[in-house]
N, C-alpha and C positions, 0 to 999 in steps of 0.2 A: 403432506409430501415428504414424498420417500428424501436419502441422503440424494440417492443417485440423480433425483431430481435438480440437485442444489448444485452438484458439482458439473463442469464446465464442459461439454466436447467439446474441445478444437478444431473449427474446417478444418476439412479434410484437401490436402493436394495444392497449397497454395501455394505451394513452394513446387521448384523446380533446377535438378543440381546440373549446371554445365556441360554442356555434352556437346558445345558447337555449335547446333543445333540453328536456324533461325528465329526469332525474337525480336516483336515490338521493339524500337525504342522508344528508351525514360528521360528527356534530356531537360535536366530539371534545371534553372536560373532562375539568377541575383537580374536587378533591372541592370545592373550596368553588362553582366556579361549575354543578357539578352540584347543589347547594343551593340556587339562586340561580334556577336554569330549573326545579325542581321544584315550585316557589310558585305558579309557573303551571295546572301541571297538573290534570287533573284524570282519573275516569276509567280503563278497560283498562290505559294507557299507566300511568299510574301504580301504578299494579294489579303488571302485570306487572314491573316495575322492582324491586320490591317483592320478590313472589315467587322472583326472577333474584337476586336482593341485590346489585345493581350497587350498589359506591361510587363508580366512577373511579376505583378505581386502575390502577398501569400497568399495558397492554396488555389489560386487561380490557372485551369486545366483548360487545355486547346488540343483540343485531334484534331491533324493530320493529314487527309482525305493523300491517300495516292493517285493514279490516274488509272487506275478499275476500278476504285470506287469502295477500294478498303480503306484499311488505318495503317500510313508508314510509319507515323513515327506521334507521339506526344509531348505536348507541354507541359513544364509543372510549373508554376512560376514559385521562387523562395521569399520574396521579398529581400530586404535591402538586407536584414539581416539573415543569415539564410535559417529557417526552422527543421533541425534535425528530424520531428516525425511531420514534414510534409508530405513525407509518400503517403503517408496515411489519409491522402484524402482519394485514392486512383482508384480503391480497388473498389468501390458502393459505384463508382462513374466507370469504371470498362466494362468491356466486352470484355466475352470470355478468351483467351487466346493466355500465347508466352509474351513477357514483360523482359528486357533489360534496359539497369540501369546503365546510363548514360557515365564510363568511366571518368569524365573531365566534371561531375556531379562533387562540389566538396565535400571534403574528408571525412564531415560527422556525417551528412547528410545518408552517406554510403555507411557507415558504420552504425549507423539506425535503421537501416535500412529493412532491415527482416522483421523486428516489432514491430517498425512503422505499419510496412505491410498487415501483420498480424493482428493489429488494434482498428486496422481500416475495415476487419471482417467484423470483427466489434458484433454482436448483439446478446442484447440484453430480453430474450422472448418465452421463459419460465410462462407465461399466463397466458401468452395467444393460442387462438386455438387453431390458426394456420399460419405456421412459421413460413413463409417466403420460400421458393426452392430455390441455394446460394450454390451458384453453377460458375466458382470464383477467380478469376484471372489467376492471374500463377508470375510469380514472380522468377527467373534464372538468375541459380544461386550462386556465389563462386565455386569451383572446388574447393577449396581449400576448408568453407564456412565449414564450422563447427556446429554441426544440426542438432546436435544431443544438446548445447548448450541453447540455443535461440529457441528450440522446446520447450524447454526447463522454463525459465523466464516466460516463454509464453502462456505457459501453462498455469506460472504463478500469478501474472497481471489479469488473465482472464477468471480463475478463481476467487481471488482477494474482490475482485468486481463483483461475480455473482452473488459472495458472500452477503457483502455489502449491498447490494442492491435490494434481493430477498426480504420481503416482508416480516416483521416480527412478529407476525401469525404464525410463522412458516419456519421461522430461526428465533426462535427463544434458547433457552438456558436446555431443554433437551432436545431439538435438534443440533447444537451445536456440542453439544455432545457425543452426537451420532458422527456428526464433521471429522470431532478428533478418534476415536471408533475405528471409524474408513480410514483417516488416516496411519493409524497405528497398525491395523493389519495388511494394508497395502505395501508398509516399512518394516514388516514383522521386528514392531517398537513394541514398547509397554503402555498402556495408561492405567492412571488412578485415578477411582474418582470419587474425592469427599461432598457427598450430598446435602442438605437438610440439615437438622440438628446437628450431624455428625460435625460438620464444620466447625461448632463447640466442644467438643469432644476434644475434636486434634487441634485445638488452639488456633482457629481462623475465621474469629470475632466479627473483625469488620466486613468481608463475606459474607458472609450468616449478617449481620446487620442490616448492609444494605439490601439484599435481594428477600427478606424475610418476609414483605408484605406481598412479594405475585405467589402469585398461582401457580407454576411453575417454581421449584422450590431452588434456593443458590447453589450452585456448585462451584470444589475448586478441580480442575481438570491438570492436570500430570502425568504428561509422556515423558520416556526417555529412552536413549537411542543411542547404541553405540557402534561409531565407525569405526574407532578403533578400538583392541583388545591389550593397549598396551598402557599399565597399568597410571602413564604420566601422560598419556595423551591429554592432551587441550579440551578444555570442559566449556561450552559454549551453551546459555541459558537466553531461551526467549520467551516475555511476557506479551500477556494483549490484555489489554479489558474487552472481555466482553458484555458489557452491559447494553445489553438486546435490545431491550427502550427503555428511554429516562422520561419519564414525566415528570423530575425533579424532585419528585416522592412533593416529602407537605407543604414546600418551596414551589407551589404549582408553575410550567413553566407556562407565558402565556401558547397561544396556538398557533400563533404563526413563527414558534421558537420550538416548536414540537414534529410539529410536522416530516422534521427530517432526522426523529431520532431513533428510526429503523438503522439508521450508520451507527449507532454509537458505541457500536463492536466494531466497528474497523480494526479497532489498534490487535481486536480476537485477530479477525479474519487476514493484516498485513504476518501479522507470530505464523498466521497458519499456514499461510501462501510460501513464506521463505521457511519457513521447518522442511515442508515438499520439497523444494529446490535444494536446500543443503543434503537432505538425502536421497532427495535422487540421483544428486552429484559423487553420492559417498566420500563426502570428505571427509577425514580423519580426525574429527571429533567426536567428546561424548557429551552430546546431545540432550537438553533439556526444555520441552516447551511446557507452560504456565499458562493458562486460560481462568483467569472469575469470570465468571460465567455465570451472571444475574439481571434479573430486571427491575426498576427502580421507579419501584409501582406505588401506591396509592391503597393504603386500609388501614385498620384499630391493629395493627402491629408496626405498622412503619417508624422508623426510629425522624428521632426529633430536634428539631434548630435548638443546641443547648445543652442532650441528650454529652453525655463522656463516655466513651467508649473503650474499651481494653483493645490494646494492641497483639498480634502475634512474635512482635519484637519489647513489647514492656510495658512501650509507654501509653500513658493515659490520651486521648485525643479528644479535644470541646467542638461540637456539630458545630458552624457555623452559618451552614447552610445546607438542606439538605439535595441541592442540586448540584455540589460540589464530591459524589458521590464517587467515580471515579475511582480519586487520587484513594481512595478506602481502603477498595480494593488491590488496587494495586498494591500497594506499602504491604499489606497482607504478605504479600506474592513475593515483594523483593525482600523482606527480613528474612521469609523461608531459603530464599533464594542464595538469598548471600552467606547462609553456613555452610555453603559445602566452596568457598571463594571460588568463584568462577574465574577463567582468563576472562572471559569476554562476556557480559549481561545487556541483554538491547530490550526496554520496555519500548512498546509502541500506544499510545489512546490518541482519541476523542477526546482531549482535554478539557483544553480550554477557549473561550471567545478570545480573550486576549491575544493568541497565536495569532486568533484571524485578522486581528485588528492591528498588531506588529509586521505580520508578513503576506498578507492573502490568502487567497487557498488554494496557490499554484507552490508554492517555498514552505516547504516544511522547518521549523527548526529544529533544534537537538541541543542535547543539554550533556556535557561534560564535565569531570575534573582531570581529562586526558586529552592534553598537548598528541602527540603522535597521533591517539588514534581522529581526533578531532581532522587532521591533518590527512590521515585515509581514509577517511570519509567524503572529507572535503574536495582529495583526488575521483574518487569513486564516483562523485557527486559528474563533477564534466565531464568522467570518460561516460556514463551513463543518461547522460542531460536526463536527471533525476533531480530538481532543486532541494539542496539543503543548505540550511545555515544557523553556523553558530551560533547560542542565545550562552549569555552569564550567564554563569552559578554563581550571582552579586550578594557576598557573605553579609554586604549592607542591609538589606529588607530583612533580615534571617531574624530580625528578633518582629519584624511583623506577623511576627506566625506566633508570638508569646501568648499565654494563659495565664487568666488569674486565677485557675482553678485546675488545669489538667497542664502535663506535661507539655503539651503543644495543643495549640488552635489546627484544623486543618485548612483552614484560609486568612484571607488577609483581610484587616478590618481596611485596608486601603482599597480606591478603585481602581489604581494604577500598579502598575509590576504584575497583572494576574499571571501571566505563563511563568515568569517567573519564579514569582512565590508556590502555586505548583510544585515547578522543579527541588527548589528546597524542601520541600516537605518530604518530598518521595527520598531526596539526598539524603535524610532523619534514619532513610531504614537500610541504608547501605554505608556497609563501616569496612567491610575487607575484601568485596571485589575490587583490583585496580582500573580495570577500565566497563565501567560502566555510560552508557549514556541513554540519557533517557526522549526521545521523537513524541512532540506532539501535534500530531496531521490533523489536515482537514478530511482524508478517505472522502474529496467527493472533487465534483464538477460541479461550479454552480453554470458556466458555458458552453455550447457542443462548440469543440475547434477538431482537425480533423485527426479523428483516429481515437476523440477524446468526448464522447456521449456526455452529458448533463446524465450524474447517475455517478454511483460508486469508483473509484481510482488505487489504485495499485500505489500510494505512494512513499518514496524511499524504499523500496525492497528491494530494488533494482540496484541501486546504487549501496546495499548495503551488503547484497550478495558478493557486488564484487568485488567490496574488501574483504570480507568473508574466504572470497575464494585467492582473493591475493594474501593473503594473512597465511592462509594452515597450508593452500594445495589443495590439488585432487584427480 
């Protein structure tokens, strides 16, 4: 499959710029707002609402007809606590035409409306022989809306979802390299690829060890782009775990744990989509995007529990379980990135099941030593309705990684605190960067919600983009 088939085309003409033309009103209501609004209603509309039992529960949609049999207004339920993404329920339920969100809608619902509308149009139909034609309804945007920013973030979300949803047969290390080549060409960036045994010669031994048993050779994909010519321009490094499929290695996963492992390159998908947005915005930074693209396969050359691996940093690492491979790939890249002392270094990885136990599938935990960075990310997450939560790099658990025969074990012997100990392991490979943050993301929707179908999800990148945009300007 070509890379062109993997990168999604954004739906055309889903927005209209406000030019004062008539548009059907979308009235977004909480149950309390509905009770207040209906006090002034009488006649057919009130009767129709009562017949349809519309209560403004989250995701409820009711079309109000006019006297000519057309559509006069749309009622959208927000629930007691308004869901900022509620508008995503509408595009697949409304007839073609122009629609305008009521100015009385809650502020965050209005702020998220363009993104929610686009997410409601998302489909993954790469493998369908005949995709249904889409004559999408159109949302009227305010005249002062920053359309370029909206399109940029919509594309980032669509791209991340598509990359994650694509099966490993078509999204292995070679395909991930092709994605990076296309990204570099699009933004006039430089891409350096180190593949196969050259990883040993260039001192990336843990990336090599994790991927050496697979048919497609492991590779380190290193993209650089300058958004500012000044020598003192801030350095931004993005790192993604690109484990294109994870069998668990010799510590083989049970079948029901392996069925979603095409998404184990979700960290790479998030980093790639975010880098695309940063370059598209022309943020004045020197960007470095690093992806470790491997498949954790089973074969005669697979690395084993009990092996001791060399690392790029020089630390020796005892392998406690081959199913904890992602942190090994990240560690070599973190060590390399740290030598440049970037101003901000961000890694994304679908790293631990323990993070899901702690946070569930919808909230992404992150780890950093920088209080200022954590506060900035928390503010950005609230603004973008992109839920993040800071977790502690608790020094008291660092000893759980001690090894009798190597400098460090890459997993803890304790069944508790697995996300924290994984982050502590990674922190051993970062010494100079003042603002490093690690995201332990799920990158998947386990149940369908408005605009969020079951499948790959672009978690954390909207919040991180908001933070970077505010910090570096654009």
